C-alpha positions in Angstrom: 0.0 -0.1 -0.2 1.1 3.5 -1.0 1.2 6.5 1.1 1.3 10.0 -0.5 2.5 12.7 1.4 2.0 15.9 0.2 4.9 18.4 0.7 3.3 21.6 0.7 0.0 21.2 1.9 -2.3 18.5 4.3 -5.6 17.8 5.1 -6.0 18.6 8.8 -6.9 15.1 10.9 -8.0 16.9 13.6 -11.0 18.8 11.2 -11.1 15.7 9.6 -11.8 13.0 12.6 -13.8 16.2 14.5 -16.0 16.3 11.8 -16.7 12.5 11.8 -17.5 12.5 14.9 -19.5 15.2 14.9 -22.0 13.2 11.9 -21.3 9.6 13.2 -23.9 10.4 16.0 -26.5 12.0 13.7 -25.8 9.4 11.3 -27.0 6.6 14.1 -30.0 8.6 15.4 -31.0 9.6 12.5 -31.4 5.3 11.2 -32.5 4.9 14.9 -35.7 7.3 13.7 -36.3 5.5 10.6 -36.7 2.0 12.6 -39.0 3.4 14.8 -41.0 5.4 12.6 -41.5 2.0 10.4 -41.7 -0.1 13.8 -44.9 2.0 14.7 -46.0 1.5 10.9 -45.4 -2.2 11.1 -47.9 -2.3 14.3 -50.2 -0.4 13.2 -50.6 -2.4 10.1 -49.8 1.1 7.9 -46.8 -1.3 6.0 -49.6 -3.6 4.6 -52.3 -1.0 3.6 -50.5 2.3 2.6 -54.1 3.5 2.6 -54.6 3.8 6.0 -52.6 6.9 6.1 -54.7 8.6 3.8 -58.0 7.6 5.8 -56.6 9.0 8.8 -58.8 12.4 10.3 -55.7 13.5 12.1 -52.0 14.4 12.2 -50.1 10.8 12.5 -46.7 11.7 14.7 -45.4 8.8 13.1 -44.8 11.3 9.9 -42.8 13.6 12.7 -40.3 10.5 13.4 -39.5 9.7 9.8 -38.8 13.5 8.5 -36.6 14.1 11.0 -35.0 10.8 11.1 -34.2 11.3 6.9 -33.0 14.8 6.9 -30.8 13.5 10.5 -29.6 10.5 8.2 -28.8 12.1 5.1 -26.6 14.9 6.9 -25.1 12.2 9.0 -24.4 10.3 6.1 -23.3 13.1 4.0 -20.8 14.7 6.6 -19.5 11.4 7.7 -18.5 10.0 4.2 -17.5 13.2 2.9 -15.0 13.6 5.7 -13.6 10.1 5.4 -13.6 10.2 2.2 -12.5 13.9 1.4 -15.0 14.6 -0.9 -16.0 18.0 -1.3 -19.3 18.0 -3.2 -20.7 16.0 -0.4 -19.3 18.2 2.5 -20.5 21.2 0.4 -23.8 19.5 0.3 -23.7 19.3 4.1 -23.0 22.6 4.7 -25.8 24.0 2.4 -28.1 21.9 3.9 -27.4 22.8 7.3 -27.5 25.9 6.5 -31.5 25.4 5.1 -31.8 24.5 8.1 -30.9 27.4 10.1 -32.2 29.4 7.9 -36.2 28.2 8.2 -35.6 27.7 12.2 -34.6 31.8 11.6 -37.8 32.4 8.9 -40.1 30.8 11.6 -39.2 32.1 14.4 -39.7 35.6 12.9 -43.0 34.7 11.4 -43.8 33.3 14.8 -43.3 36.5 16.8 -44.6 39.1 13.8 -47.8 36.8 13.0 -48.8 35.7 16.2 -52.7 36.1 16.1 -52.7 33.7 12.8 -50.2 31.4 14.3 -52.6 30.9 17.3 -55.9 30.5 15.1 -53.5 27.8 12.9 -52.4 26.4 16.4 -56.1 26.5 17.6 -57.8 24.5 14.6 -54.9 22.0 14.4 -55.4 21.1 17.8 -59.4 20.6 17.2 -58.4 18.8 13.7 -56.5 16.3 16.2 -59.4 16.1 18.6 -62.1 15.0 16.1 -59.1 12.4 15.0 -58.4 11.4 18.5 -59.9 7.7 18.5 -58.3 6.7 15.3 -54.6 6.2 16.2 -53.1 5.6 19.3 -50.0 7.5 18.7 -52.2 10.6 17.9 -53.8 10.1 21.2 -50.8 9.4 22.8 -49.8 13.2 22.0 -52.5 14.6 22.8 -52.8 12.9 26.2 -49.1 13.6 27.0 -49.4 17.3 25.9 -53.0 17.6 28.4 -50.9 16.1 31.1 -47.6 18.0 30.8 -49.6 21.4 30.4 -52.7 20.5 33.1 -55.3 21.2 30.3 -57.8 20.6 28.2 -58.8 20.8 25.0 -58.4 23.9 22.9 -59.9 26.0 24.3 -61.7 24.2 27.0 -63.2 20.7 27.6 -66.2 21.8 25.8 -64.3 21.0 22.6 -64.5 17.5 23.7 -67.7 17.7 22.2 -66.4 17.5 18.7 -65.0 13.9 19.2 -68.2 11.5 18.4 -67.2 9.1 21.0 -67.3 12.0 23.8 -70.4 14.2 22.2 -72.9 14.3 24.2 -75.5 14.8 21.5 -74.4 12.1 19.0 -72.5 9.7 20.9 -74.1 6.5 22.8 -71.1 5.0 24.5 -70.0 4.8 28.1 -67.5 8.0 27.2 -70.3 9.9 26.2 -70.1 13.7 27.6 -67.1 12.8 29.7 -63.5 13.7 28.4 -60.3 11.8 28.4 -58.1 10.7 31.2 -55.5 13.2 30.6 -58.0 15.6 31.5 -58.0 14.9 35.5 -56.8 16.7 38.3 -55.1 13.6 39.6 -55.6 12.5 43.0 -52.1 12.3 44.7 -53.3 9.1 46.6 -53.6 7.1 43.4 -50.0 7.0 42.9 -48.8 4.6 40.2 -52.7 3.6 39.4 -54.3 5.7 36.3 -58.3 6.3 36.8 -58.7 6.0 32.6 -62.5 6.6 34.2 -62.7 9.5 35.8 -63.4 11.7 33.0 -66.8 9.8 32.3 -69.5 12.3 32.2 -68.4 15.0 33.6 -69.7 17.3 31.1 -73.6 16.0 31.6 -75.7 18.3 33.3 -76.2 15.4 35.1 -73.1 15.7 37.1 -73.5 16.8 40.3 -69.8 17.5 41.2 -67.8 20.7 40.7 -65.6 20.7 37.5 -62.5 22.4 38.1 -61.8 19.8 41.2 -62.0 16.4 38.6 -60.9 18.2 35.9 -58.6 20.8 34.2 -60.5 23.9 32.3 -58.1 25.7 31.0 -57.8 24.8 27.5 -54.3 24.1 26.2 -54.0 27.1 23.7 -54.1 29.2 26.7 -51.9 26.9 28.8 -49.4 27.5 26.1 -49.5 30.9 26.4 -48.7 31.1 29.6 -46.3 28.9 29.7 -43.8 30.8 26.9 -43.2 34.0 28.8 -42.4 31.8 32.1 -39.9 29.8 29.9 -38.7 32.5 27.6 -34.8 31.9 28.7 -35.1 27.9 28.5 -36.4 28.7 24.5 -34.0 31.0 23.8 -31.2 28.8 25.5 -32.5 25.8 23.8 -32.5 27.9 19.6 -29.2 29.4 20.7 -27.6 25.9 21.7 -28.9 24.5 18.1 -27.9 27.3 16.2 -24.2 26.9 17.9 -24.2 23.3 16.9 -25.2 23.8 13.7 -22.7 26.5 12.9 -19.6 24.1 14.8 -21.0 21.7 11.7 -20.2 24.3 9.0 -17.6 25.5 10.3 -15.7 21.9 10.2 -17.0 21.0 6.9 -15.7 24.6 5.3 -12.2 23.8 6.5 -11.9 20.3 6.0 -13.2 21.6 2.3 -10.6 24.2 2.0 -7.8 22.1 3.2 -8.8 19.5 0.5 -9.1 22.1 -2.0 -5.4 23.3 -0.8 -3.9 19.8 -1.0 -5.5 19.6 -4.4 -3.9 22.9 -6.2 0.0 22.1 -4.6 -1.1 18.4 -5.8 
């Protein structure tokens, strides 16, 4: 095996293997996300019948997992192989893609700040649409339950929003859940410990219900809860955004430095 020594210039091993180490984590994480997404679809039978995706009445969280996984996998692949093979095309692709992602993040943050009211209306409509499809998909159901438990809220604007779901509707439903809300709306009884009472929200919106509603379930809507959460945690949100931005800029810097070294070596060669 012959090793070539460049007398005038050489590719920095430091940049090369830092770039590889930086991206191998994203490559493996992307592969894991894709595997999890495909596994979730196989459990729901989507891989055997792809028309199930179009029949859903709400958002399928698996789409988000697959999208994040695919982008992360492509970035990791381009960065790893580009660094090891000293491939300028792959490194430029990596730099361009991560720059586009950063620009889109920045644009989304600015638009969210400028157009707060339209964004609020869109989130409200999105939440209501997914309330209708609550029972249609297990992943969507778990996502909504997690949001309601985490924010201690119920519905988009309040518990009455659950009347939009056919299973919880007061006039159309014939099920035991009629005029109720999901268990994730309930105020947790400390005595229950690890036991979850999934029937705690049954019939709480019925006129025959004699208890005090705000002692049984959360009456605050999730849109209001998120509006109240953001000002209290603005420094955390800003810190996360800055941290992600710095991480992206480090990747761009390493890629550009490696490209510069490779081009210098080719010029002298």
